[in-house]
All heavy atoms as a GROMACS GRO file, in nm:
protein
  408
    1MET      N    1   0.085  -0.118   0.000
    1MET     CA    2   0.000   0.000   0.000
    1MET      C    3   0.089   0.123   0.000
    1MET      O    4   0.181   0.136   0.080
    1MET     CB    5  -0.089   0.000   0.126
    1MET     CG    6  -0.168   0.127   0.141
    1MET     SD    7  -0.255   0.148   0.298
    1MET     CE    8  -0.378   0.021   0.287
    2LYS      N    9   0.060   0.214  -0.091
    2LYS     CA   10   0.136   0.338  -0.101
    2LYS      C   11   0.058   0.448  -0.030
    2LYS      O   12  -0.061   0.464  -0.049
    2LYS     CB   13   0.157   0.375  -0.246
    2LYS     CG   14   0.249   0.491  -0.267
    2LYS     CD   15   0.276   0.512  -0.414
    2LYS     CE   16   0.374   0.627  -0.430
    2LYS     NZ   17   0.408   0.645  -0.572
    3LEU      N   18   0.128   0.524   0.056
    3LEU     CA   19   0.066   0.633   0.130
    3LEU      C   20   0.123   0.766   0.083
    3LEU      O   21   0.240   0.776   0.047
    3LEU     CB   22   0.094   0.619   0.279
    3LEU     CG   23   0.048   0.491   0.347
    3LEU    CD1   24   0.094   0.490   0.491
    3LEU    CD2   25  -0.101   0.475   0.337
    4GLU      N   26   0.040   0.868   0.086
    4GLU     CA   27   0.085   1.004   0.056
    4GLU      C   28   0.083   1.082   0.186
    4GLU      O   29  -0.017   1.082   0.258
    4GLU     CB   30  -0.009   1.069  -0.045
    4GLU     CG   31   0.028   1.211  -0.078
    4GLU     CD   32  -0.070   1.274  -0.174
    4GLU    OE1   33  -0.128   1.203  -0.257
    4GLU    OE2   34  -0.089   1.396  -0.163
    5CYS      N   35   0.194   1.147   0.219
    5CYS     CA   36   0.204   1.224   0.343
    5CYS      C   37   0.248   1.367   0.313
    5CYS      O   38   0.337   1.389   0.231
    5CYS     CB   39   0.306   1.161   0.437
    5CYS     SG   40   0.266   0.994   0.487
    6ASN      N   41   0.185   1.461   0.381
    6ASN     CA   42   0.219   1.602   0.366
    6ASN      C   43   0.221   1.668   0.503
    6ASN      O   44   0.139   1.635   0.589
    6ASN     CB   45   0.116   1.675   0.279
    6ASN     CG   46   0.113   1.622   0.139
    6ASN    OD1   47   0.214   1.620   0.072
    6ASN    ND2   48  -0.003   1.579   0.094
    7VAL      N   49   0.314   1.760   0.522
    7VAL     CA   50   0.316   1.842   0.642
    7VAL      C   51   0.229   1.964   0.615
    7VAL      O   52   0.247   2.033   0.515
    7VAL     CB   53   0.460   1.884   0.678
    7VAL    CG1   54   0.460   1.977   0.799
    7VAL    CG2   55   0.546   1.761   0.705
    8VAL      N   56   0.130   1.987   0.703
    8VAL     CA   57   0.033   2.093   0.683
    8VAL      C   58   0.041   2.190   0.802
    8VAL      O   59   0.037   2.146   0.917
    8VAL     CB   60  -0.110   2.035   0.672
    8VAL    CG1   61  -0.212   2.144   0.652
    8VAL    CG2   62  -0.118   1.933   0.560
    9GLU      N   63   0.053   2.318   0.772
    9GLU     CA   64   0.052   2.421   0.876
    9GLU      C   65  -0.087   2.483   0.880
    9GLU      O   66  -0.140   2.523   0.778
    9GLU     CB   67   0.157   2.527   0.847
    9GLU     CG   68   0.299   2.474   0.852
    9GLU     CD   69   0.402   2.580   0.824
    9GLU    OE1   70   0.373   2.700   0.844
    9GLU    OE2   71   0.512   2.543   0.781
   10LYS      N   72  -0.144   2.491   1.000
   10LYS     CA   73  -0.278   2.544   1.017
   10LYS      C   74  -0.282   2.639   1.135
   10LYS      O   75  -0.186   2.649   1.211
   10LYS     CB   76  -0.379   2.431   1.038
   10LYS     CG   77  -0.400   2.344   0.916
   10LYS     CD   78  -0.517   2.254   0.940
   10LYS     CE   79  -0.572   2.205   0.807
   10LYS     NZ   80  -0.698   2.139   0.825
   11THR      N   81  -0.397   2.704   1.154
   11THR     CA   82  -0.420   2.791   1.268
   11THR      C   83  -0.546   2.745   1.338
   11THR      O   84  -0.649   2.722   1.273
   11THR     CB   85  -0.436   2.937   1.222
   11THR    OG1   86  -0.320   2.974   1.146
   11THR    CG2   87  -0.451   3.030   1.339
   12SER      N   88  -0.539   2.733   1.471
   12SER     CA   89  -0.654   2.689   1.548
   12SER      C   90  -0.759   2.800   1.554
   12SER      O   91  -0.733   2.914   1.517
   12SER     CB   92  -0.612   2.650   1.690
   12SER     OG   93  -0.572   2.766   1.761
   13LYS      N   94  -0.877   2.765   1.604
   13LYS     CA   95  -0.984   2.864   1.620
   13LYS      C   96  -0.941   2.976   1.714
   13LYS      O   97  -0.986   3.090   1.700
   13LYS     CB   98  -1.110   2.798   1.674
   13LYS     CG   99  -1.176   2.706   1.574
   13LYS     CD  100  -1.299   2.640   1.634
   13LYS     CE  101  -1.358   2.539   1.537
   13LYS     NZ  102  -1.474   2.470   1.595
   14ALA      N  103  -0.853   2.945   1.808
   14ALA     CA  104  -0.804   3.044   1.902
   14ALA      C  105  -0.692   3.131   1.842
   14ALA      O  106  -0.643   3.223   1.907
   14ALA     CB  107  -0.752   2.976   2.029
   15GLY      N  108  -0.651   3.100   1.718
   15GLY     CA  109  -0.549   3.179   1.652
   15GLY      C  110  -0.407   3.129   1.671
   15GLY      O  111  -0.312   3.197   1.633
   16ASN      N  112  -0.390   3.009   1.727
   16ASN     CA  113  -0.258   2.954   1.750
   16ASN      C  114  -0.215   2.866   1.633
   16ASN      O  115  -0.291   2.778   1.590
   16ASN     CB  116  -0.257   2.870   1.879
   16ASN     CG  117  -0.294   2.952   1.999
   16ASN    OD1  118  -0.250   3.066   2.013
   16ASN    ND2  119  -0.376   2.896   2.087
   17PRO      N  120  -0.093   2.886   1.581
   17PRO     CA  121  -0.047   2.801   1.471
   17PRO      C  122  -0.008   2.662   1.520
   17PRO      O  123   0.037   2.645   1.633
   17PRO     CB  124   0.075   2.876   1.418
   17PRO     CG  125   0.124   2.953   1.536
   17PRO     CD  126   0.003   2.987   1.618
   18TYR      N  127  -0.029   2.563   1.435
   18TYR     CA  128   0.015   2.427   1.466
   18TYR      C  129   0.048   2.355   1.336
   18TYR      O  130   0.014   2.401   1.228
   18TYR     CB  131  -0.091   2.350   1.547
   18TYR     CG  132  -0.222   2.325   1.474
   18TYR    CD1  133  -0.242   2.207   1.404
   18TYR    CD2  134  -0.326   2.417   1.478
   18TYR    CE1  135  -0.361   2.183   1.338
   18TYR    CE2  136  -0.444   2.394   1.413
   18TYR     CZ  137  -0.462   2.276   1.343
   18TYR     OH  138  -0.581   2.253   1.278
   19VAL      N  139   0.119   2.243   1.349
   19VAL     CA  140   0.161   2.165   1.233
   19VAL      C  141   0.109   2.023   1.250
   19VAL      O  142   0.111   1.968   1.361
   19VAL     CB  143   0.316   2.163   1.222
   19VAL    CG1  144   0.361   2.080   1.104
   19VAL    CG2  145   0.369   2.304   1.209
   20GLN      N  146   0.061   1.967   1.140
   20GLN     CA  147   0.014   1.830   1.144
   20GLN      C  148   0.065   1.756   1.022
   20GLN      O  149   0.100   1.816   0.921
   20GLN     CB  150  -0.138   1.823   1.150
   20GLN     CG  151  -0.209   1.875   1.028
   20GLN     CD  152  -0.360   1.877   1.045
   20GLN    OE1  153  -0.410   1.892   1.155
   20GLN    NE2  154  -0.429   1.864   0.936
   21LEU      N  155   0.069   1.624   1.033
   21LEU     CA  156   0.105   1.538   0.922
   21LEU      C  157  -0.025   1.482   0.867
   21LEU      O  158  -0.103   1.421   0.941
   21LEU     CB  159   0.196   1.425   0.971
   21LEU     CG  160   0.248   1.329   0.866
   21LEU    CD1  161   0.340   1.402   0.769
   21LEU    CD2  162   0.322   1.214   0.931
   22ARG      N  163  -0.053   1.507   0.740
   22ARG     CA  164  -0.176   1.457   0.677
   22ARG      C  165  -0.139   1.336   0.593
   22ARG      O  166  -0.063   1.346   0.498
   22ARG     CB  167  -0.242   1.564   0.592
   22ARG     CG  168  -0.363   1.512   0.518
   22ARG     CD  169  -0.451   1.621   0.471
   22ARG     NE  170  -0.521   1.674   0.588
   22ARG     CZ  171  -0.584   1.790   0.588
   22ARG    NH1  172  -0.586   1.865   0.481
   22ARG    NH2  173  -0.646   1.831   0.697
   23ILE      N  174  -0.194   1.221   0.630
   23ILE     CA  175  -0.167   1.096   0.560
   23ILE      C  176  -0.291   1.058   0.480
   23ILE      O  177  -0.399   1.041   0.537
   23ILE     CB  178  -0.133   0.983   0.660
   23ILE    CG1  179  -0.014   1.026   0.747
   23ILE    CG2  180  -0.103   0.854   0.586
   23ILE    CD1  181   0.008   0.936   0.867
   24THR      N  182  -0.276   1.046   0.350
   24THR     CA  183  -0.386   1.004   0.264
   24THR      C  184  -0.373   0.855   0.242
   24THR      O  185  -0.275   0.807   0.184
   24THR     CB  186  -0.383   1.079   0.129
   24THR    OG1  187  -0.386   1.219   0.155
   24THR    CG2  188  -0.502   1.042   0.043
   25LEU      N  189  -0.471   0.780   0.293
   25LEU     CA  190  -0.468   0.634   0.284
   25LEU      C  191  -0.526   0.584   0.153
   25LEU      O  192  -0.482   0.484   0.099
   25LEU     CB  193  -0.544   0.574   0.402
   25LEU     CG  194  -0.489   0.615   0.539
   25LEU    CD1  195  -0.584   0.572   0.649
   25LEU    CD2  196  -0.352   0.555   0.562
   26SER      N  197  -0.628   0.652   0.102
   26SER     CA  198  -0.686   0.616  -0.028
   26SER      C  199  -0.759   0.737  -0.084
   26SER      O  200  -0.800   0.826  -0.010
   26SER     CB  201  -0.780   0.497  -0.016
   26SER     OG  202  -0.897   0.532   0.055
   27GLU      N  203  -0.775   0.738  -0.216
   27GLU     CA  204  -0.843   0.848  -0.283
   27GLU      C  205  -0.992   0.820  -0.303
   27GLU      O  206  -1.073   0.910  -0.295
   27GLU     CB  207  -0.776   0.879  -0.417
   27GLU     CG  208  -0.643   0.949  -0.404
   27GLU     CD  209  -0.653   1.086  -0.341
   27GLU    OE1  210  -0.755   1.155  -0.356
   27GLU    OE2  211  -0.556   1.126  -0.275
   28LYS      N  212  -1.027   0.698  -0.335
   28LYS     CA  213  -1.168   0.663  -0.359
   28LYS      C  214  -1.204   0.542  -0.279
   28LYS      O  215  -1.163   0.430  -0.315
   28LYS     CB  216  -1.191   0.638  -0.508
   28LYS     CG  217  -1.170   0.762  -0.590
   28LYS     CD  218  -1.203   0.736  -0.735
   28LYS     CE  219  -1.177   0.861  -0.817
   28LYS     NZ  220  -1.204   0.844  -0.956
   29PRO      N  221  -1.276   0.552  -0.172
   29PRO     CA  222  -1.320   0.677  -0.111
   29PRO      C  223  -1.202   0.747  -0.044
   29PRO      O  224  -1.106   0.682  -0.004
   29PRO     CB  225  -1.422   0.633  -0.006
   29PRO     CG  226  -1.376   0.496   0.035
   29PRO     CD  227  -1.317   0.436  -0.092
   30ARG      N  228  -1.210   0.878  -0.034
   30ARG     CA  229  -1.101   0.957   0.026
   30ARG      C  230  -1.095   0.930   0.176
   30ARG      O  231  -1.190   0.959   0.249
   30ARG     CB  232  -1.121   1.105   0.001
   30ARG     CG  233  -1.006   1.190   0.051
   30ARG     CD  234  -0.999   1.321  -0.023
   30ARG     NE  235  -0.905   1.412   0.035
   30ARG     CZ  236  -0.775   1.410   0.010
   30ARG    NH1  237  -0.725   1.323  -0.073
   30ARG    NH2  238  -0.695   1.498   0.066
   31VAL      N  239  -0.982   0.875   0.218
   31VAL     CA  240  -0.959   0.845   0.360
   31VAL      C  241  -0.831   0.918   0.401
   31VAL      O  242  -0.724   0.893   0.344
   31VAL     CB  243  -0.945   0.694   0.384
   31VAL    CG1  244  -0.919   0.666   0.530
   31VAL    CG2  245  -1.069   0.619   0.337
   32VAL      N  246  -0.844   1.008   0.499
   32VAL     CA  247  -0.732   1.091   0.543
   32VAL      C  248  -0.719   1.080   0.694
   32VAL      O  249  -0.819   1.080   0.766
   32VAL     CB  250  -0.754   1.238   0.503
   32VAL    CG1  251  -0.645   1.327   0.557
   32VAL    CG2  252  -0.763   1.251   0.353
   33LYS      N  253  -0.595   1.070   0.741
   33LYS     CA  254  -0.566   1.068   0.884
   33LYS      C  255  -0.475   1.186   0.914
   33LYS      O  256  -0.369   1.201   0.853
   33LYS     CB  257  -0.498   0.936   0.922
   33LYS     CG  258  -0.446   0.930   1.063
   33LYS     CD  259  -0.558   0.932   1.164
   33LYS     CE  260  -0.501   0.920   1.305
   33LYS     NZ  261  -0.599   0.940   1.406
   34ASP      N  262  -0.517   1.273   1.007
   34ASP     CA  263  -0.434   1.386   1.050
   34ASP      C  264  -0.367   1.351   1.182
   34ASP      O  265  -0.433   1.307   1.276
   34ASP     CB  266  -0.520   1.511   1.067
   34ASP     CG  267  -0.569   1.565   0.935
   34ASP    OD1  268  -0.502   1.542   0.832
   34ASP    OD2  269  -0.674   1.631   0.932
   35VAL      N  270  -0.235   1.368   1.186
   35VAL     CA  271  -0.156   1.340   1.307
   35VAL      C  272  -0.094   1.471   1.352
   35VAL      O  273  -0.018   1.534   1.277
   35VAL     CB  274  -0.047   1.235   1.277
   35VAL    CG1  275   0.035   1.207   1.402
   35VAL    CG2  276  -0.108   1.107   1.222
   36PHE      N  277  -0.125   1.514   1.473
   36PHE     CA  278  -0.070   1.638   1.527
   36PHE      C  279   0.072   1.612   1.575
   36PHE      O  280   0.099   1.515   1.646
   36PHE     CB  281  -0.158   1.690   1.640
   36PHE     CG  282  -0.295   1.727   1.591
   36PHE    CD1  283  -0.398   1.636   1.594
   36PHE    CD2  284  -0.318   1.852   1.537
   36PHE    CE1  285  -0.524   1.670   1.546
   36PHE    CE2  286  -0.443   1.887   1.487
   36PHE     CZ  287  -0.546   1.795   1.493
   37LEU      N  288   0.164   1.699   1.535
   37LEU     CA  289   0.306   1.680   1.564
   37LEU      C  290   0.349   1.761   1.686
   37LEU      O  291   0.306   1.874   1.705
   37LEU     CB  292   0.390   1.721   1.444
   37LEU     CG  293   0.361   1.643   1.315
   37LEU    CD1  294   0.444   1.700   1.200
   37LEU    CD2  295   0.389   1.495   1.333
   38GLU      N  296   0.436   1.699   1.765
   38GLU     CA  297   0.494   1.765   1.882
   38GLU      C  298   0.627   1.828   1.843
   38GLU      O  299   0.679   1.804   1.734
   38GLU     CB  300   0.514   1.663   1.994
   38GLU     CG  301   0.382   1.602   2.041
   38GLU     CD  302   0.401   1.496   2.149
   38GLU    OE1  303   0.517   1.469   2.188
   38GLU    OE2  304   0.300   1.441   2.193
   39GLU      N  305   0.682   1.908   1.932
   39GLU     CA  306   0.806   1.981   1.904
   39GLU      C  307   0.920   1.888   1.863
   39GLU      O  308   0.996   1.918   1.770
   39GLU     CB  309   0.848   2.064   2.025
   39GLU     CG  310   0.754   2.180   2.054
   39GLU     CD  311   0.749   2.282   1.943
   39GLU    OE1  312   0.854   2.312   1.882
   39GLU    OE2  313   0.638   2.332   1.916
   40ALA      N  314   0.935   1.774   1.930
   40ALA     CA  315   1.044   1.681   1.897
   40ALA      C  316   1.028   1.624   1.757
   40ALA      O  317   1.126   1.610   1.682
   40ALA     CB  318   1.048   1.567   1.999
   41GLU      N  319   0.906   1.594   1.717
   41GLU     CA  320   0.880   1.541   1.584
   41GLU      C  321   0.906   1.647   1.477
   41GLU      O  322   0.960   1.617   1.370
   41GLU     CB  323   0.736   1.490   1.575
   41GLU     CG  324   0.713   1.372   1.668
   41GLU     CD  325   0.567   1.347   1.699
   41GLU    OE1  326   0.487   1.443   1.699
   41GLU    OE2  327   0.534   1.230   1.723
   42LEU      N  328   0.871   1.771   1.506
   42LEU     CA  329   0.901   1.881   1.414
   42LEU      C  330   1.051   1.900   1.398
   42LEU      O  331   1.100   1.926   1.288
   42LEU     CB  332   0.836   2.010   1.463
   42LEU     CG  333   0.683   2.013   1.458
   42LEU    CD1  334   0.632   2.137   1.530
   42LEU    CD2  335   0.635   2.007   1.316
   43ALA      N  336   1.126   1.884   1.507
   43ALA     CA  337   1.272   1.897   1.501
   43ALA      C  338   1.332   1.787   1.414
   43ALA      O  339   1.423   1.813   1.335
   43ALA     CB  340   1.330   1.890   1.642
   44ILE      N  341   1.279   1.666   1.423
   44ILE     CA  342   1.328   1.556   1.340
   44ILE      C  343   1.300   1.586   1.193
   44ILE      O  344   1.387   1.565   1.107
   44ILE     CB  345   1.262   1.423   1.383
   44ILE    CG1  346   1.314   1.382   1.520
   44ILE    CG2  347   1.288   1.312   1.281
   44ILE    CD1  348   1.237   1.268   1.584
   45LEU      N  349   1.181   1.634   1.162
   45LEU     CA  350   1.149   1.668   1.023
   45LEU      C  351   1.238   1.779   0.969
   45LEU      O  352   1.281   1.774   0.854
   45LEU     CB  353   1.001   1.709   1.011
   45LEU     CG  354   0.899   1.598   1.023
   45LEU    CD1  355   0.758   1.654   1.020
   45LEU    CD2  356   0.919   1.493   0.915
   46SER      N  357   1.268   1.878   1.052
   46SER     CA  358   1.353   1.988   1.005
   46SER      C  359   1.497   1.939   0.983
   46SER      O  360   1.562   1.986   0.890
   46SER     CB  361   1.350   2.105   1.103
   46SER     OG  362   1.413   2.072   1.223
   47LEU      N  363   1.544   1.845   1.065
   47LEU     CA  364   1.678   1.788   1.042
   47LEU      C  365   1.680   1.712   0.911
   47LEU      O  366   1.775   1.722   0.833
   47LEU     CB  367   1.716   1.695   1.155
   47LEU     CG  368   1.754   1.760   1.288
   47LEU    CD1  369   1.773   1.653   1.394
   47LEU    CD2  370   1.879   1.843   1.273
   48ASN      N  371   1.574   1.636   0.887
   48ASN     CA  372   1.567   1.556   0.764
   48ASN      C  373   1.562   1.645   0.641
   48ASN      O  374   1.630   1.618   0.542
   48ASN     CB  375   1.444   1.465   0.769
   48ASN     CG  376   1.438   1.370   0.653
   48ASN    OD1  377   1.540   1.316   0.612
   48ASN    ND2  378   1.320   1.351   0.598
   49SER      N  379   1.487   1.753   0.646
   49SER     CA  380   1.475   1.840   0.530
   49SER      C  381   1.603   1.921   0.505
   49SER      O  382   1.632   1.957   0.392
   49SER     CB  383   1.354   1.934   0.544
   49SER     OG  384   1.373   2.022   0.650
   50SER      N  385   1.680   1.948   0.609
   50SER     CA  386   1.804   2.024   0.591
   50SER      C  387   1.914   1.939   0.527
   50SER      O  388   2.008   1.991   0.469
   50SER     CB  389   1.853   2.079   0.725
   50SER     OG  390   1.892   1.975   0.812
   51GLU      N  391   1.902   1.805   0.533
   51GLU     CA  392   2.000   1.716   0.473
   51GLU      C  393   1.977   1.701   0.323
   51GLU      O  394   2.066   1.660   0.252
   51GLU     CB  395   1.994   1.579   0.540
   51GLU     CG  396   2.043   1.580   0.682
   51GLU     CD  397   2.030   1.443   0.750
   51GLU    OE1  398   1.985   1.348   0.682
   51GLU    OE2  399   2.065   1.432   0.867
   52GLU      N  400   1.858   1.734   0.274
   52GLU     CA  401   1.827   1.714   0.132
   52GLU      C  402   1.873   1.825   0.045
   52GLU      O  403   1.912   1.924   0.061
   52GLU     CB  404   1.675   1.698   0.114
   52GLU     CG  405   1.626   1.572   0.180
   52GLU     CD  406   1.474   1.557   0.172
   52GLU    OE1  407   1.405   1.652   0.132
   52GLU    OE2  408   1.427   1.451   0.209
   0.00000   0.00000   0.00000
């Protein structure tokens, strides 16, 4: 099974920014799982992106 993952930046109703990982499991029917990222996970992603 192939998954599509994207890092999505959003703003809460209270106006606070946050980052989540959006995983698309299938297109038809569209099944999406949003995973809220913590500071440590964001740091790992930024290390990974700086190496590319």
